[in-house]
C-alpha positions in Angstrom: 118.7 110.3 128.7 116.7 108.7 125.8 116.0 110.9 122.8 112.6 112.5 122.7 110.3 112.3 119.7 107.0 113.8 118.7 105.2 110.5 118.0 102.3 109.5 120.2 102.7 106.5 122.5 101.9 103.1 121.0 99.1 101.4 123.0 98.8 98.3 120.8 101.4 96.6 118.6 100.5 93.7 116.3 103.5 91.8 114.9 103.4 89.0 112.3 100.0 87.7 113.3 99.0 84.5 111.5 95.6 82.8 112.2 94.3 79.7 110.4 91.3 77.5 110.7 92.2 74.1 109.4 93.8 74.8 106.0 92.1 78.2 105.7 94.3 81.3 106.4 92.1 84.0 108.1 95.1 86.3 108.8 98.6 86.2 107.3 101.6 88.2 108.5 99.6 91.1 109.8 101.5 94.1 111.3 100.4 97.4 112.6 100.6 99.8 115.5 97.8 101.8 117.2 98.7 105.0 118.8 97.3 106.1 122.2 94.1 108.2 121.9 93.6 107.8 118.1 90.7 106.5 116.1 92.1 103.7 113.9 90.1 101.8 111.3 90.3 98.3 109.9 88.6 98.1 106.5 88.2 95.7 103.7 85.7 93.6 101.7 83.5 90.9 103.4 85.6 88.0 104.4 88.8 90.0 104.5 89.6 89.1 108.2 88.6 92.3 109.9 86.5 90.7 112.7 89.0 87.9 113.0 91.6 90.6 113.8 89.4 92.1 116.5 88.9 88.6 117.9 92.6 88.1 118.2 93.1 91.5 119.9 90.6 90.7 122.6 91.4 87.1 123.1 88.5 85.2 121.3 91.0 83.8 118.9 94.6 82.7 119.6 96.9 83.1 116.6 99.3 80.3 115.6 102.1 82.8 115.1 102.9 86.4 116.0 103.0 88.7 119.0 100.7 91.4 120.5 102.0 94.1 122.9 99.4 96.0 124.8 100.4 99.1 126.8 104.1 98.1 126.3 103.7 94.5 127.7 104.0 91.3 125.7 100.5 89.7 125.8 100.5 85.9 125.9 97.4 83.9 125.0 94.4 85.0 127.1 90.7 84.9 127.3 88.4 87.8 126.7 87.8 88.3 130.4 91.6 88.7 130.9 91.7 91.2 128.0 88.8 93.1 129.6 90.7 93.3 133.0 93.7 94.8 131.1 91.5 97.5 129.6 90.1 96.2 126.3 86.3 96.4 125.6 84.4 95.8 122.5 81.0 95.8 120.7 79.9 93.2 118.2 78.5 93.0 114.6 75.3 91.5 116.1 74.1 93.1 119.3 75.1 91.0 122.3 72.9 92.3 125.1 70.7 90.7 127.7 67.4 91.3 125.9 65.2 90.7 129.0 67.1 93.2 131.1 66.6 97.0 131.1 69.0 99.5 129.5 70.2 100.4 133.0 70.9 96.8 134.1 72.7 96.0 130.8 75.0 98.9 131.2 75.5 98.0 134.9 76.7 94.6 133.8 79.7 96.4 132.3 80.7 97.4 135.8 81.2 93.8 137.0 84.9 93.9 136.7 85.0 97.0 138.9 83.1 95.3 141.7 85.5 94.4 144.6 83.0 93.4 147.4 82.8 89.7 148.0 79.6 87.7 147.3 78.5 87.8 150.9 78.3 91.6 151.1 76.7 91.7 147.6 74.0 89.3 148.7 73.2 91.4 151.8 73.5 94.7 149.9 75.0 96.2 153.0 78.2 97.9 154.1 80.9 98.0 151.4 78.6 96.4 148.8 76.0 99.1 149.1 78.6 101.9 148.9 80.2 100.2 145.9 76.8 99.8 144.2 76.0 103.5 144.6 79.4 104.5 143.2 79.0 102.2 140.2 75.4 103.4 139.6 76.7 107.0 139.4 79.1 106.0 136.6 76.3 104.2 134.7 73.9 107.2 135.1 76.6 109.4 133.7 77.0 107.2 130.7 73.2 107.1 130.2 73.2 110.9 130.2 76.2 111.0 127.9 74.6 108.7 125.3 71.2 110.6 125.6 69.2 107.4 126.5 67.6 108.6 129.7 64.1 107.9 128.3 64.8 104.2 127.8 66.8 103.5 131.0 64.0 101.3 132.4 63.0 99.7 129.1 64.0 96.1 128.4 66.5 96.3 125.5 64.6 93.5 123.6 61.8 96.1 123.0 64.1 98.8 121.6 64.8 99.5 118.0 68.1 98.2 116.6 69.8 101.6 116.6 69.1 102.1 120.3 70.3 98.6 121.1 73.6 99.4 119.5 73.8 102.6 121.6 73.1 100.5 124.8 75.8 98.1 123.8 78.2 101.0 123.4 77.2 102.2 126.9 78.0 98.8 128.4 81.4 98.8 126.8 82.0 102.3 128.1 81.0 101.2 131.6 84.2 99.1 131.7 86.3 102.3 131.4 88.5 100.8 128.6 91.8 102.1 127.4 91.1 100.5 124.1 87.6 100.3 122.6 87.0 97.9 119.7 83.9 98.7 117.7 82.8 96.1 115.2 80.4 97.7 112.7 78.8 100.0 115.2 76.5 101.6 112.6 75.3 98.5 110.8 71.6 98.6 110.2 71.2 102.3 111.2 69.5 105.0 109.3 71.3 108.3 108.4 70.2 110.1 111.6 71.3 107.2 113.8 74.7 107.1 112.1 75.2 110.8 112.6 74.5 110.3 116.3 76.8 107.4 116.6 79.6 109.3 114.8 79.2 112.1 117.3 79.4 109.8 120.3 82.5 108.1 118.9 84.2 111.4 118.5 83.1 112.5 122.0 84.4 109.3 123.6 87.7 109.8 121.9 88.0 113.5 122.8 86.4 113.6 126.2 87.5 110.3 127.7 90.8 110.0 125.8 89.8 106.5 124.7 91.7 104.8 121.9 89.3 103.4 119.4 89.6 100.7 116.7 86.7 100.8 114.3 85.4 98.3 111.7 82.8 99.9 109.5 81.6 99.4 105.9 80.3 103.0 105.4 83.4 104.6 103.8 82.2 108.1 104.3 82.0 107.4 108.0 85.4 105.7 108.1 87.2 108.5 106.2 85.6 111.2 108.4 86.3 109.5 111.8 89.7 107.8 111.4 93.1 109.2 111.6 94.8 106.1 110.2 93.6 102.8 108.9 94.7 99.5 107.4 93.1 97.6 104.6 92.7 93.9 104.6 92.0 91.6 101.6 91.7 87.8 101.9 93.5 88.0 105.3 96.5 90.0 104.2 97.2 93.7 104.7 97.4 95.5 101.4 97.6 99.1 102.6 98.1 101.3 105.6 97.9 105.1 106.0 95.7 108.1 106.5 92.4 108.6 104.7 94.0 110.5 101.7 96.6 107.9 101.2 94.1 105.1 101.3 91.7 106.8 98.8 94.5 107.1 96.3 96.0 103.6 96.8 95.5 101.6 93.6 95.6 98.3 95.4 92.7 99.5 97.6 90.8 100.8 94.7 91.1 97.6 92.8 90.3 95.3 95.8 87.6 97.4 97.6 86.8 100.9 96.8 86.6 100.9 93.1 85.1 97.6 92.0 82.7 95.0 93.2 84.2 92.3 95.3 82.9 88.7 95.5 82.2 87.3 98.9 
């Protein structure tokens, strides 16, 4: 019988990832593990490689070297759709919504992967397709209630203020029922009240749904309050890893990011 330990299960393992564009190294020898049901942050100055790392995790970029294991399985090169099928969802720095569609329909689009009825039944909206549509609508209505956006459910998202658009994008990602949720600057452009709301939703998603969350965010007070562990990138290299207290006191991090201005 294998020995038991008290460490949580590893949901994502990143090993020796190298990513280059031409002669420019975006990521160099990046290693880290993400534990199931934790909130994990990737921080660093502008241009450090944070978004590139998320793009590698969910299949937008294919590294030239290295290995990713997700839920214990070696993950070969894949497209974002395949990563989504496996249980990875994400939001983006710049909101990526269907601006002419309502909040409800945008979040419903996150259920596409859950649809099993063939095109014929979907076109007729009859039989299995109708039952499936109702079941998926129930999930979406729950998410709308959870994110407290009932009043804008019929509003085209292009007419919403930026903070609410970010919340709708979070709802669409949640509709995919991900095991791993990647949040790329979810609070960018928000005022203090909107940030407080988003922090609350992130904590609730983690606690109530058991979703593992990877967070990129420039507001250090938010990162330090939300995250259990984090890595720090600088010019595509990992310079530190640890819990918030360890990161705050790390001299390399202070020099590169927290303590002095950093040129872009």
